DRENDO-1510 file (C-alpha; in Angstrom, 1 decimal, always signed):
<recs>
REC; n; res; u; v; w
REC; 1; MET; +0.0; +0.0; +0.0 .
REC; 2; MET; +1.2; +3.5; -0.8 .
REC; 3; THR; +1.2; +6.3; +1.7 .
REC; 4; LEU; +0.8; +10.0; +1.0 .
REC; 5; GLY; +4.5; +10.5; +1.8 .
REC; 6; ASP; +5.4; +7.9; -0.9 .
REC; 7; LEU; +3.2; +9.7; -3.4 .
REC; 8; LEU; +4.1; +13.3; -2.5 .
REC; 9; PRO; +7.4; +13.3; -0.4 .
REC; 10; SER; +7.1; +17.1; +0.1 .
REC; 11; CYS; +3.8; +16.8; +2.0 .
REC; 12; PRO; +3.8; +17.9; +5.7 .
REC; 13; ASP; +5.2; +15.4; +8.2 .
REC; 14; GLN; +1.9; +14.9; +10.0 .
REC; 15; TRP; +0.2; +13.6; +6.9 .
REC; 16; GLN; +3.1; +11.5; +5.5 .
REC; 17; SER; +1.6; +8.2; +6.8 .
REC; 18; ILE; -1.9; +8.6; +5.4 .
REC; 19; ALA; -2.7; +5.4; +3.5 .
REC; 20; ILE; -3.8; +5.8; -0.1 .
REC; 21; GLU; -6.1; +3.2; -1.7 .
REC; 22; SER; -6.7; +4.9; -5.1 .
REC; 23; LEU; -5.7; +8.0; -7.0 .
REC; 24; VAL; -8.5; +9.8; -9.1 .
REC; 25; ALA; -9.2; +13.2; -10.6 .
REC; 26; ASP; -13.0; +12.6; -10.9 .
REC; 27; SER; -15.0; +13.0; -7.8 .
REC; 28; ARG; -17.5; +10.5; -9.0 .
REC; 29; GLN; -14.8; +7.8; -8.7 .
REC; 30; VAL; -13.9; +8.6; -5.1 .
REC; 31; THR; -14.2; +5.7; -2.6 .
REC; 32; ALA; -12.9; +5.3; +0.9 .
REC; 33; GLY; -9.2; +5.9; +1.1 .
REC; 34; THR; -8.9; +7.8; -2.2 .
REC; 35; CYS; -6.5; +10.6; -2.9 .
REC; 36; PHE; -8.6; +13.0; -4.9 .
REC; 37; ILE; -6.7; +15.3; -7.3 .
REC; 38; ALA; -8.7; +18.5; -7.7 .
REC; 39; VAL; -7.2; +19.9; -10.9 .
REC; 40; ALA; -9.1; +22.6; -12.9 .
REC; 41; GLY; -10.3; +21.6; -16.3 .
REC; 42; THR; -11.0; +23.7; -19.4 .
REC; 43; HIS; -14.7; +23.9; -18.7 .
REC; 44; TYR; -15.1; +23.3; -15.0 .
REC; 45; ASN; -13.9; +24.3; -11.5 .
REC; 46; ALA; -12.4; +21.3; -9.7 .
REC; 47; HIS; -12.8; +23.0; -6.3 .
REC; 48; GLU; -16.6; +22.7; -6.6 .
REC; 49; HIS; -16.1; +18.9; -6.4 .
REC; 50; ILE; -14.0; +18.8; -3.2 .
REC; 51; PRO; -17.0; +18.5; -0.8 .
REC; 52; ALA; -18.5; +15.6; -2.8 .
REC; 53; ALA; -15.1; +13.9; -2.8 .
REC; 54; ILE; -14.8; +14.3; +1.0 .
REC; 55; GLU; -18.3; +13.0; +1.6 .
REC; 56; ALA; -17.5; +10.0; -0.6 .
REC; 57; GLY; -14.6; +9.0; +1.7 .
REC; 58; ALA; -11.5; +10.7; +0.3 .
REC; 59; ALA; -8.6; +10.3; +2.6 .
REC; 60; VAL; -6.8; +13.4; +1.3 .
REC; 61; VAL; -7.4; +16.0; -1.3 .
REC; 62; LEU; -4.6; +17.6; -3.4 .
REC; 63; THR; -5.5; +20.9; -5.1 .
REC; 64; GLU; -3.7; +23.6; -7.0 .
REC; 65; ALA; -2.4; +26.4; -4.9 .
REC; 66; ASP; -4.4; +29.4; -6.1 .
REC; 67; ASN; -6.9; +32.0; -5.0 .
REC; 68; HIS; -9.2; +29.3; -3.6 .
REC; 69; PHE; -6.5; +27.5; -1.6 .
REC; 70; THR; -3.3; +29.2; -0.7 .
REC; 71; LEU; -2.5; +27.2; +2.4 .
REC; 72; ASN; -3.1; +23.6; +3.5 .
REC; 73; THR; -6.3; +23.1; +5.4 .
REC; 74; VAL; -8.5; +20.4; +6.9 .
REC; 75; ILE; -12.2; +20.0; +6.0 .
REC; 76; ASN; -14.3; +17.5; +8.0 .
REC; 77; HIS; -11.1; +15.9; +9.3 .
REC; 78; VAL; -9.7; +15.4; +5.7 .
REC; 79; PRO; -6.5; +17.2; +4.8 .
REC; 80; VAL; -6.7; +19.5; +1.7 .
REC; 81; LEU; -3.2; +20.3; +0.5 .
REC; 82; ALA; -2.5; +23.3; -1.7 .
REC; 83; VAL; +0.2; +22.1; -4.1 .
REC; 84; PRO; +1.9; +24.7; -6.3 .
REC; 85; GLY; +2.1; +23.5; -9.9 .
REC; 86; LEU; -0.1; +20.5; -9.2 .
REC; 87; GLY; -1.4; +20.3; -12.8 .
REC; 88; ASP; +2.1; +20.0; -14.2 .
REC; 89; MET; +2.9; +17.3; -11.5 .
REC; 90; LEU; -0.1; +15.1; -12.2 .
REC; 91; GLY; +1.7; +12.8; -14.7 .
REC; 92; LEU; +4.6; +12.4; -12.3 .
REC; 93; LEU; +2.2; +11.5; -9.4 .
REC; 94; ALA; +0.3; +9.1; -11.7 .
REC; 95; ALA; +3.5; +7.4; -12.8 .
REC; 96; ARG; +4.6; +7.0; -9.2 .
REC; 97; TRP; +1.3; +5.6; -8.2 .
REC; 98; TYR; +1.4; +3.0; -11.0 .
REC; 99; ALA; +5.1; +2.1; -10.3 .
REC; 100; GLN; +6.7; +3.8; -13.3 .
REC; 101; PRO; +5.2; +1.6; -16.0 .
REC; 102; SER; +6.9; +3.3; -18.9 .
REC; 103; GLN; +10.3; +2.3; -17.5 .
REC; 104; SER; +9.5; -1.3; -18.1 .
REC; 105; MET; +8.8; -0.9; -21.8 .
REC; 106; THR; +10.1; +0.9; -24.9 .
REC; 107; VAL; +7.9; +3.8; -25.7 .
REC; 108; LEU; +7.8; +5.4; -29.2 .
REC; 109; ALA; +5.8; +8.6; -29.4 .
REC; 110; THR; +4.7; +10.1; -32.7 .
REC; 111; THR; +3.7; +13.8; -33.2 .
REC; 112; GLY; +2.8; +15.9; -36.2 .
REC; 113; THR; -0.4; +17.1; -37.9 .
REC; 114; ASN; -1.0; +14.1; -40.2 .
REC; 115; GLY; +0.2; +10.5; -40.1 .
REC; 116; LYS; +0.3; +9.9; -36.3 .
REC; 117; THR; -2.4; +7.3; -36.3 .
REC; 118; SER; -1.0; +5.3; -39.2 .
REC; 119; ILE; +2.6; +5.4; -37.9 .
REC; 120; ALA; +1.6; +4.4; -34.3 .
REC; 121; ASN; -0.5; +1.5; -35.5 .
REC; 122; LEU; +2.1; +0.4; -38.1 .
REC; 123; LEU; +4.8; +0.5; -35.5 .
REC; 124; ALA; +2.8; -1.7; -33.1 .
REC; 125; GLY; +1.8; -4.1; -35.9 .
REC; 126; ALA; +5.4; -4.4; -37.1 .
REC; 127; CYS; +6.8; -4.8; -33.6 .
REC; 128; ASN; +4.5; -7.8; -33.0 .
REC; 129; LYS; +5.6; -9.3; -36.4 .
REC; 130; LEU; +9.2; -8.9; -35.2 .
REC; 131; GLY; +8.5; -10.8; -32.0 .
REC; 132; LEU; +8.2; -7.7; -29.7 .
REC; 133; ARG; +4.8; -7.6; -27.9 .
REC; 134; ALA; +3.6; -4.1; -28.5 .
REC; 135; ALA; +0.5; -2.1; -27.7 .
REC; 136; VAL; -0.8; +1.1; -29.3 .
REC; 137; MET; -2.4; +4.2; -27.8 .
REC; 138; GLY; -4.2; +6.8; -30.0 .
REC; 139; THR; -7.1; +7.9; -32.1 .
REC; 140; LEU; -8.2; +4.4; -33.1 .
REC; 141; GLY; -8.2; +3.1; -29.6 .
REC; 142; ASN; -5.9; +1.7; -26.9 .
REC; 143; GLY; -4.6; -1.8; -26.6 .
REC; 144; PHE; -3.0; -4.5; -28.6 .
REC; 145; PRO; -3.5; -4.7; -32.4 .
REC; 146; GLY; -6.8; -6.4; -33.1 .
REC; 147; GLU; -8.3; -5.8; -29.7 .
REC; 148; LEU; -8.4; -2.0; -29.2 .
REC; 149; ALA; -10.7; -0.3; -26.7 .
REC; 150; PRO; -12.2; +3.0; -27.8 .
REC; 151; ALA; -10.4; +6.2; -27.0 .
REC; 152; ILE; -12.0; +9.5; -26.0 .
REC; 153; PHE; -8.8; +11.5; -26.6 .
REC; 154; THR; -5.8; +10.9; -28.9 .
REC; 155; THR; -3.5; +11.3; -25.9 .
REC; 156; PRO; -5.3; +10.4; -22.7 .
REC; 157; ASP; -5.2; +12.5; -19.5 .
REC; 158; PRO; -2.2; +11.8; -17.3 .
REC; 159; LEU; -4.0; +9.4; -14.8 .
REC; 160; GLN; -5.6; +7.4; -17.6 .
REC; 161; LEU; -2.4; +7.3; -19.6 .
REC; 162; GLN; -0.3; +5.9; -16.8 .
REC; 163; ARG; -3.1; +3.4; -15.9 .
REC; 164; LEU; -3.1; +2.2; -19.5 .
REC; 165; LEU; +0.7; +1.9; -19.6 .
REC; 166; ALA; +0.5; -0.1; -16.3 .
REC; 167; ASP; -2.2; -2.4; -17.9 .
REC; 168; PHE; +0.0; -2.9; -21.0 .
REC; 169; ARG; +3.0; -3.7; -18.7 .
REC; 170; ASP; +1.0; -6.2; -16.7 .
REC; 171; GLN; -0.2; -7.9; -19.9 .
REC; 172; GLY; +3.4; -8.4; -21.0 .
REC; 173; ALA; +3.9; -5.5; -23.4 .
REC; 174; GLN; +7.5; -4.8; -24.3 .
REC; 175; ALA; +6.8; -1.7; -26.4 .
REC; 176; VAL; +4.1; +0.9; -26.7 .
REC; 177; ALA; +3.6; +3.1; -29.8 .
REC; 178; LEU; +1.5; +6.2; -28.9 .
REC; 179; GLU; +0.3; +9.3; -30.6 .
REC; 180; ALA; +1.5; +12.6; -28.9 .
REC; 181; SER; -1.1; +15.2; -29.9 .
REC; 182; SER; -0.4; +18.9; -29.6 .
REC; 183; HIS; -3.1; +19.2; -27.0 .
REC; 184; GLY; -1.6; +16.3; -25.0 .
REC; 185; LEU; +1.9; +17.8; -25.1 .
REC; 186; SER; +0.9; +21.4; -24.3 .
REC; 187; GLN; -1.3; +20.1; -21.4 .
REC; 188; GLY; +1.4; +17.9; -20.0 .
REC; 189; ARG; -0.5; +14.6; -20.4 .
REC; 190; LEU; +2.7; +12.7; -21.1 .
REC; 191; THR; +4.7; +14.0; -18.2 .
REC; 192; GLY; +6.1; +11.1; -16.2 .
REC; 193; THR; +6.4; +8.9; -19.3 .
REC; 194; ARG; +9.9; +7.7; -20.3 .
REC; 195; ILE; +10.1; +8.0; -24.1 .
REC; 196; HIS; +12.7; +6.1; -26.0 .
REC; 197; THR; +12.0; +7.5; -29.5 .
REC; 198; ALA; +10.2; +10.6; -30.7 .
REC; 199; LEU; +8.9; +10.8; -34.3 .
REC; 200; PHE; +7.9; +13.9; -36.2 .
REC; 201; THR; +5.7; +13.6; -39.3 .
REC; 202; ASN; +4.8; +17.1; -40.5 .
REC; 203; LEU; +3.2; +20.4; -39.5 .
REC; 204; THR; +0.4; +21.9; -41.4 .
REC; 205; ARG; -2.7; +24.0; -40.4 .
REC; 206; ASP; -4.8; +22.4; -37.7 .
REC; 207; HIS; -6.0; +23.2; -34.2 .
REC; 208; LEU; -5.4; +26.9; -34.5 .
REC; 209; ASP; -8.6; +27.4; -32.6 .
REC; 210; TYR; -6.7; +26.1; -29.6 .
REC; 211; HIS; -3.1; +27.1; -30.3 .
REC; 212; GLY; -3.8; +30.5; -31.9 .
REC; 213; ASP; -1.0; +30.5; -34.5 .
REC; 214; MET; +1.4; +28.1; -36.2 .
REC; 215; ASP; +4.4; +29.2; -34.0 .
REC; 216; SER; +2.5; +28.1; -30.8 .
REC; 217; TYR; +1.4; +24.9; -32.6 .
REC; 218; ALA; +5.0; +24.1; -33.6 .
REC; 219; ALA; +6.2; +24.9; -30.1 .
REC; 220; SER; +3.9; +22.3; -28.6 .
REC; 221; LYS; +5.2; +19.6; -31.0 .
REC; 222; ALA; +8.8; +20.7; -30.4 .
REC; 223; SER; +8.6; +20.0; -26.7 .
REC; 224; LEU; +8.6; +16.2; -27.4 .
REC; 225; PHE; +12.1; +16.5; -28.8 .
REC; 226; ARG; +13.4; +18.0; -25.5 .
REC; 227; TRP; +12.1; +15.1; -23.5 .
REC; 228; PRO; +14.1; +14.0; -20.5 .
REC; 229; ASP; +16.2; +10.9; -21.3 .
REC; 230; LEU; +15.1; +10.7; -24.9 .
REC; 231; ARG; +17.3; +8.2; -26.7 .
REC; 232; ALA; +16.4; +8.7; -30.4 .
REC; 233; ALA; +14.5; +10.9; -32.8 .
REC; 234; VAL; +13.0; +10.2; -36.3 .
REC; 235; ILE; +12.3; +13.4; -38.2 .
REC; 236; ASN; +10.8; +14.2; -41.6 .
REC; 237; ALA; +13.5; +16.1; -43.4 .
REC; 238; ASP; +11.0; +17.1; -46.2 .
REC; 239; ASP; +9.0; +19.2; -43.8 .
REC; 240; ILE; +10.0; +22.8; -43.1 .
REC; 241; TYR; +9.5; +22.3; -39.4 .
REC; 242; GLY; +11.8; +19.3; -39.3 .
REC; 243; ALA; +14.9; +21.5; -38.7 .
REC; 244; GLU; +13.1; +23.1; -35.7 .
REC; 245; MET; +12.5; +19.7; -34.2 .
REC; 246; MET; +16.1; +18.7; -34.7 .
REC; 247; ALA; +17.3; +21.9; -33.0 .
REC; 248; GLN; +15.7; +20.7; -29.8 .
REC; 249; LEU; +17.7; +17.5; -29.5 .
REC; 250; ALA; +20.4; +16.9; -27.0 .
REC; 251; ASP; +23.8; +15.9; -28.3 .
REC; 252; ASN; +23.5; +12.3; -27.1 .
REC; 253; VAL; +20.2; +11.7; -29.0 .
REC; 254; GLN; +20.4; +9.5; -32.1 .
REC; 255; CYS; +18.7; +11.3; -35.0 .
REC; 256; LEU; +17.4; +9.4; -38.1 .
REC; 257; ARG; +16.0; +11.7; -40.8 .
REC; 258; TYR; +13.9; +10.5; -43.7 .
REC; 259; SER; +13.0; +11.9; -47.1 .
REC; 260; LEU; +11.1; +11.2; -50.2 .
REC; 261; ASN; +13.6; +13.3; -52.2 .
REC; 262; PRO; +16.1; +10.9; -54.0 .
REC; 263; ALA; +18.7; +13.7; -53.9 .
REC; 264; SER; +18.4; +14.1; -50.1 .
REC; 265; ASP; +21.5; +13.4; -48.1 .
REC; 266; VAL; +19.9; +12.0; -44.9 .
REC; 267; GLU; +19.8; +8.6; -43.2 .
REC; 268; LEU; +16.6; +7.2; -44.9 .
REC; 269; VAL; +15.8; +8.1; -48.5 .
REC; 270; ALA; +13.2; +6.8; -50.8 .
REC; 271; GLU; +15.0; +6.6; -54.2 .
REC; 272; SER; +11.7; +5.8; -55.9 .
REC; 273; VAL; +8.1; +5.2; -55.0 .
REC; 274; GLU; +5.8; +3.2; -57.3 .
REC; 275; ALA; +2.1; +3.1; -56.8 .
REC; 276; THR; +0.7; -0.3; -57.9 .
REC; 277; LEU; -2.6; -2.1; -57.7 .
REC; 278; ASP; -1.1; -4.1; -54.8 .
REC; 279; GLY; +0.1; -1.0; -52.9 .
REC; 280; LEU; +3.4; +0.8; -52.7 .
REC; 281; HIS; +6.8; -0.4; -53.8 .
REC; 282; ILE; +9.6; +1.8; -52.3 .
REC; 283; SER; +13.3; +1.6; -53.2 .
REC; 284; LEU; +14.8; +2.6; -49.9 .
REC; 285; ARG; +18.4; +3.7; -49.4 .
REC; 286; ILE; +19.9; +3.3; -45.9 .
REC; 287; ALA; +23.6; +3.5; -44.9 .
REC; 288; GLY; +24.7; +2.9; -48.5 .
REC; 289; LYS; +22.4; -0.1; -48.9 .
REC; 290; THR; +19.3; -0.2; -51.1 .
REC; 291; VAL; +16.3; -2.4; -50.2 .
REC; 292; THR; +12.8; -2.8; -51.6 .
REC; 293; LEU; +9.9; -2.1; -49.3 .
REC; 294; LYS; +6.5; -3.4; -50.4 .
REC; 295; SER; +3.4; -2.5; -48.5 .
REC; 296; PRO; -0.4; -2.9; -49.1 .
REC; 297; LEU; -0.8; +0.8; -48.3 .
REC; 298; ILE; -1.6; +3.3; -51.1 .
REC; 299; GLY; -0.7; +7.0; -51.4 .
REC; 300; ARG; +2.7; +8.8; -51.7 .
REC; 301; PHE; +2.1; +10.3; -48.2 .
REC; 302; ASN; +2.0; +6.7; -46.9 .
REC; 303; ALA; +5.5; +6.2; -48.3 .
REC; 304; SER; +6.6; +9.0; -46.0 .
REC; 305; ASN; +4.8; +7.3; -43.1 .
REC; 306; LEU; +6.4; +4.0; -43.9 .
REC; 307; LEU; +9.9; +5.6; -43.8 .
REC; 308; ALA; +9.1; +7.0; -40.3 .
REC; 309; VAL; +8.1; +3.6; -39.2 .
REC; 310; VAL; +11.3; +2.1; -40.6 .
REC; 311; GLY; +13.3; +4.8; -38.7 .
REC; 312; GLY; +11.4; +4.0; -35.5 .
REC; 313; LEU; +12.1; +0.3; -35.7 .
REC; 314; LEU; +15.7; +0.9; -36.5 .
REC; 315; SER; +16.0; +3.2; -33.5 .
REC; 316; ILE; +15.0; +0.3; -31.1 .
REC; 317; GLY; +17.5; -2.1; -32.6 .
REC; 318; HIS; +15.7; -4.0; -35.4 .
REC; 319; ASP; +17.5; -5.1; -38.6 .
REC; 320; ILE; +16.5; -3.4; -41.9 .
REC; 321; ASP; +15.8; -6.7; -43.7 .
REC; 322; ALA; +13.6; -8.0; -40.9 .
REC; 323; ILE; +11.8; -4.6; -40.8 .
REC; 324; VAL; +11.1; -4.8; -44.6 .
REC; 325; ALA; +9.7; -8.3; -44.2 .
REC; 326; ALA; +7.5; -7.3; -41.3 .
REC; 327; LEU; +6.0; -4.2; -43.0 .
REC; 328; ALA; +5.0; -6.3; -46.0 .
REC; 329; GLU; +2.7; -8.2; -43.8 .
REC; 330; VAL; +1.2; -5.4; -41.7 .
REC; 331; SER; -2.4; -4.6; -42.6 .
REC; 332; PRO; -3.6; -1.1; -43.6 .
REC; 333; VAL; -4.9; +1.0; -40.8 .
REC; 334; PRO; -8.8; +1.3; -40.6 .
REC; 335; GLY; -10.1; +4.5; -42.0 .
REC; 336; ARG; -6.8; +5.5; -43.5 .
REC; 337; MET; -7.0; +5.3; -47.3 .
REC; 338; GLN; -9.1; +2.2; -46.7 .
REC; 339; CYS; -10.2; +0.7; -50.1 .
REC; 340; LEU; -13.6; -0.8; -50.6 .
REC; 341; ARG; -15.1; -2.3; -53.7 .
REC; 342; GLU; -17.7; -4.7; -55.0 .
REC; 343; SER; -18.1; -6.3; -58.4 .
REC; 344; GLY; -19.1; -3.7; -61.0 .
REC; 345; THR; -18.7; -0.8; -58.7 .
REC; 346; PRO; -16.3; +2.2; -58.5 .
REC; 347; LEU; -13.4; +2.0; -56.1 .
REC; 348; ALA; -14.3; +3.8; -52.9 .
REC; 349; VAL; -11.6; +5.0; -50.5 .
REC; 350; VAL; -12.4; +6.1; -46.9 .
REC; 351; ASP; -9.9; +8.4; -45.2 .
REC; 352; TYR; -9.7; +10.5; -42.1 .
REC; 353; ALA; -8.3; +13.5; -44.0 .
REC; 354; HIS; -9.8; +16.5; -42.1 .
REC; 355; THR; -7.1; +19.2; -42.7 .
REC; 356; PRO; -6.2; +21.0; -45.9 .
REC; 357; ASP; -2.9; +19.2; -46.3 .
REC; 358; ALA; -4.4; +15.8; -45.5 .
REC; 359; LEU; -7.2; +16.3; -48.0 .
REC; 360; ALA; -4.7; +17.4; -50.7 .
REC; 361; GLN; -2.5; +14.4; -50.0 .
REC; 362; ALA; -5.4; +12.0; -50.0 .
REC; 363; LEU; -6.7; +13.4; -53.3 .
REC; 364; LYS; -3.3; +13.2; -54.9 .
REC; 365; ALA; -2.9; +9.6; -53.8 .
REC; 366; ALA; -6.4; +8.8; -55.0 .
REC; 367; ARG; -5.6; +10.3; -58.4 .
REC; 368; GLU; -2.7; +7.9; -58.9 .
REC; 369; HIS; -5.3; +5.0; -58.7 .
REC; 370; THR; -8.1; +6.6; -60.7 .
REC; 371; LYS; -8.7; +5.4; -64.2 .
REC; 372; ALA; -11.5; +7.8; -65.1 .
REC; 373; LYS; -13.1; +10.5; -62.8 .
REC; 374; LEU; -12.2; +11.3; -59.2 .
REC; 375; TRP; -15.0; +12.2; -56.8 .
REC; 376; VAL; -14.7; +13.6; -53.3 .
REC; 377; VAL; -17.3; +13.6; -50.6 .
REC; 378; PHE; -16.3; +15.6; -47.6 .
REC; 379; GLY; -17.3; +18.2; -45.0 .
REC; 380; CYS; -15.8; +20.1; -42.1 .
REC; 381; GLY; -16.4; +19.8; -38.4 .
REC; 382; GLY; -18.2; +22.4; -36.3 .
REC; 383; GLY; -16.6; +24.1; -33.3 .
REC; 384; ARG; -13.1; +23.9; -34.7 .
REC; 385; ASP; -10.7; +26.0; -36.8 .
REC; 386; THR; -13.1; +27.7; -39.2 .
REC; 387; GLY; -10.3; +29.2; -41.3 .
REC; 388; LYS; -9.5; +25.8; -42.9 .
REC; 389; ARG; -13.0; +25.4; -44.4 .
REC; 390; PRO; -12.7; +27.5; -47.6 .
REC; 391; GLU; -9.1; +26.3; -48.0 .
REC; 392; MET; -10.4; +22.7; -48.1 .
REC; 393; GLY; -13.1; +23.7; -50.5 .
REC; 394; ARG; -10.5; +25.2; -52.8 .
REC; 395; ILE; -8.3; +22.1; -52.6 .
REC; 396; ALA; -11.2; +19.8; -53.4 .
REC; 397; GLY; -12.2; +22.0; -56.4 .
REC; 398; GLU; -8.7; +22.0; -57.8 .
REC; 399; LEU; -7.9; +18.3; -57.3 .
REC; 400; ALA; -11.2; +16.4; -57.9 .
REC; 401; ASP; -13.4; +16.1; -60.9 .
REC; 402; HIS; -16.6; +16.0; -58.9 .
REC; 403; VAL; -17.0; +17.7; -55.5 .
REC; 404; VAL; -19.8; +16.9; -53.1 .
REC; 405; ILE; -19.9; +18.9; -49.9 .
REC; 406; THR; -21.8; +17.4; -46.9 .
REC; 407; THR; -21.8; +17.4; -43.1 .
REC; 408; ASP; -19.0; +16.1; -41.0 .
REC; 409; ASN; -19.5; +16.5; -37.2 .
REC; 410; PRO; -21.4; +19.9; -37.1 .
REC; 411; ARG; -21.5; +19.8; -33.4 .
REC; 412; GLU; -23.3; +23.0; -32.2 .
REC; 413; GLU; -23.0; +24.8; -35.5 .
REC; 414; ASP; -25.6; +25.1; -38.3 .
REC; 415; PRO; -24.7; +22.4; -40.8 .
REC; 416; GLN; -25.8; +24.5; -43.7 .
REC; 417; ALA; -23.6; +27.4; -42.6 .
REC; 418; ILE; -20.6; +25.1; -42.5 .
REC; 419; VAL; -21.3; +23.8; -45.9 .
REC; 420; ASP; -21.7; +27.3; -47.3 .
REC; 421; HIS; -18.4; +28.3; -45.7 .
REC; 422; VAL; -16.6; +25.4; -47.4 .
REC; 423; ARG; -18.3; +26.2; -50.7 .
REC; 424; SER; -17.0; +29.8; -50.5 .
REC; 425; GLY; -13.5; +28.5; -51.2 .
REC; 426; LEU; -14.4; +27.2; -54.7 .
REC; 427; ALA; -14.7; +29.4; -57.8 .
REC; 428; ALA; -18.2; +30.7; -58.3 .
REC; 429; ASP; -18.6; +28.9; -61.6 .
REC; 430; ARG; -17.3; +25.6; -60.2 .
REC; 431; SER; -19.9; +22.8; -60.3 .
REC; 432; VAL; -20.5; +21.6; -56.8 .
REC; 433; ARG; -23.2; +19.5; -55.2 .
REC; 434; CYS; -24.2; +20.1; -51.6 .
REC; 435; VAL; -26.0; +17.3; -49.7 .
REC; 436; LEU; -26.5; +17.9; -46.0 .
REC; 437; ASP; -27.3; +14.3; -45.1 .
REC; 438; ARG; -23.9; +12.5; -45.2 .
REC; 439; GLY; -25.4; +9.1; -45.7 .
REC; 440; ASP; -27.4; +10.4; -48.7 .
REC; 441; ALA; -24.3; +12.1; -50.2 .
REC; 442; ILE; -22.3; +8.9; -50.1 .
REC; 443; ALA; -25.2; +6.8; -51.5 .
REC; 444; GLN; -25.9; +9.2; -54.3 .
REC; 445; VAL; -22.3; +9.4; -55.5 .
REC; 446; LEU; -21.7; +5.7; -55.3 .
REC; 447; ALA; -24.9; +5.1; -57.3 .
REC; 448; GLU; -23.8; +7.6; -60.0 .
REC; 449; ALA; -20.0; +7.2; -60.3 .
REC; 450; GLY; -18.7; +5.1; -63.2 .
REC; 451; GLU; -17.1; +1.7; -62.7 .
REC; 452; ASP; -13.6; +3.1; -63.5 .
REC; 453; ASP; -14.1; +6.2; -61.2 .
REC; 454; LEU; -12.7; +6.5; -57.7 .
REC; 455; VAL; -14.7; +8.0; -54.9 .
REC; 456; LEU; -12.9; +9.4; -51.9 .
REC; 457; VAL; -15.0; +9.8; -48.8 .
REC; 458; ALA; -12.9; +12.1; -46.5 .
REC; 459; GLY; -13.1; +13.5; -43.0 .
REC; 460; LYS; -14.3; +10.8; -40.6 .
REC; 461; GLY; -12.3; +7.7; -41.4 .
REC; 462; HIS; -12.6; +5.2; -38.6 .
REC; 463; GLU; -15.2; +7.2; -36.6 .
REC; 464; THR; -18.4; +5.3; -35.7 .
REC; 465; TYR; -20.6; +8.3; -34.8 .
REC; 466; GLN; -21.8; +11.7; -36.1 .
REC; 467; GLU; -22.2; +14.5; -33.6 .
REC; 468; VAL; -25.0; +17.0; -34.1 .
REC; 469; HIS; -26.0; +19.5; -31.4 .
REC; 470; GLY; -24.2; +17.6; -28.7 .
REC; 471; VAL; -25.7; +14.3; -29.6 .
REC; 472; ARG; -23.7; +11.4; -31.0 .
REC; 473; THR; -25.6; +9.0; -33.2 .
REC; 474; PRO; -24.1; +5.9; -34.8 .
REC; 475; PHE; -22.6; +6.6; -38.2 .
REC; 476; SER; -19.7; +5.0; -40.0 .
REC; 477; ASP; -18.4; +6.1; -43.4 .
REC; 478; VAL; -17.1; +2.5; -43.9 .
REC; 479; GLU; -20.5; +0.9; -43.3 .
REC; 480; GLN; -22.3; +3.6; -45.4 .
REC; 481; VAL; -19.9; +2.9; -48.3 .
REC; 482; ARG; -20.3; -0.9; -47.9 .
REC; 483; MET; -24.1; -0.6; -48.0 .
REC; 484; ALA; -24.0; +1.7; -51.1 .
REC; 485; LEU; -21.6; -0.6; -52.9 .
REC; 486; LEU; -23.7; -3.7; -52.2 .
REC; 487; LEU; -26.8; -1.9; -53.5 .
REC; 488; ARG; -24.9; -0.9; -56.6 .
REC; 489; SER; -23.5; -4.4; -57.3 .
REC; 490; ARG; -26.9; -5.9; -57.0 .
REC; 491; ALA; -28.7; -3.4; -59.2 .
</recs>
């Protein structure tokens, strides 16, 4: 059993011996003997929940030292400690509570605007092929490949993150591949986690509603490359922010850069990338040696993702020939350029692309596999960075033959207003179809498109819901596409 002194050595002597049965930051989870962490959230005041936590049996309360609590106090015989910088310490406390789980495993953390999910899942999948039991933590869920539990956030809160790491450790995990979101990094959710390898994909417009500007957005990503005890970094040399990430590295950190430019003088170079019906064939140069990497993934941007994965696997000691063999067998990531087709139907591709750059990359990748016309069905989410909407409309108009604008997750906004905002980015004389019902939009396009056409359904990818006015209803692009294709094939 842990005492308060074990958890927080700086606490006053008279409370050092208090026994702690559990550690929570949600007053609804408090039971007898709990240490309740009252940390303010974005939309609530944690101090309001202290009385409920005490009534539920909390043994001690830790709260931020602020205007509400400047000194330690006792409420109904329960110590309430005012701890300066508690929010920043939460990850450290959680790691201590769960016996430092990350120190028992090799953790690879991927950050960047696009590609995090694919890279994290490919890393975990490849590790398992290479005989290293690996779990994944991110957008698609948390757990071992093939048995993921749904995730609320890309990067969980510090308590949940350390609990998950402890669960993985207890289930025999030797490695964990996780997504390090900009929100997660700026809010300190990964604090207390020992990270072996940090990977950087790219930085393009996203989350400016939260970060304010690109400099602040980049700064949140860059913090990963100053991580204490970081052993290795894998950095996209083709991205203009790659140099900024490299500049953060300590001298003793191994750095593996990757590039799709054959003339690039970095550690991992794709000398050629061939898009085939079976996927990607990449001629990869590494340390004066050239190997051929074959993958069922499609899209040139996935070639970049694959190079990042190769770098990550090299950084933890795997051999390049074994890596290439493993990646040839790793399945594509759900909702990431996921191909669907039935007899006599067009090829449909479902992708999570929800930023201007991601949409452009997905459309360019889709064009490589399009025999006739390229269609795109997409929308933009409500309550998020509104500036990207017309930009995504412009990109769709320039890169697709047929554009259908629909809803995404409108949340609290008017769906028609969002669609109109996206439409404003296209030329006034550009032919565009607007269909508010996303299911109808998908069905209409897959009924009309030619057999040699390709239909890209972008924006939601793996998601299994649509959020309208605060209510989430079941909705899956993949299932909607499958139903429409079956109807088409039976017609």
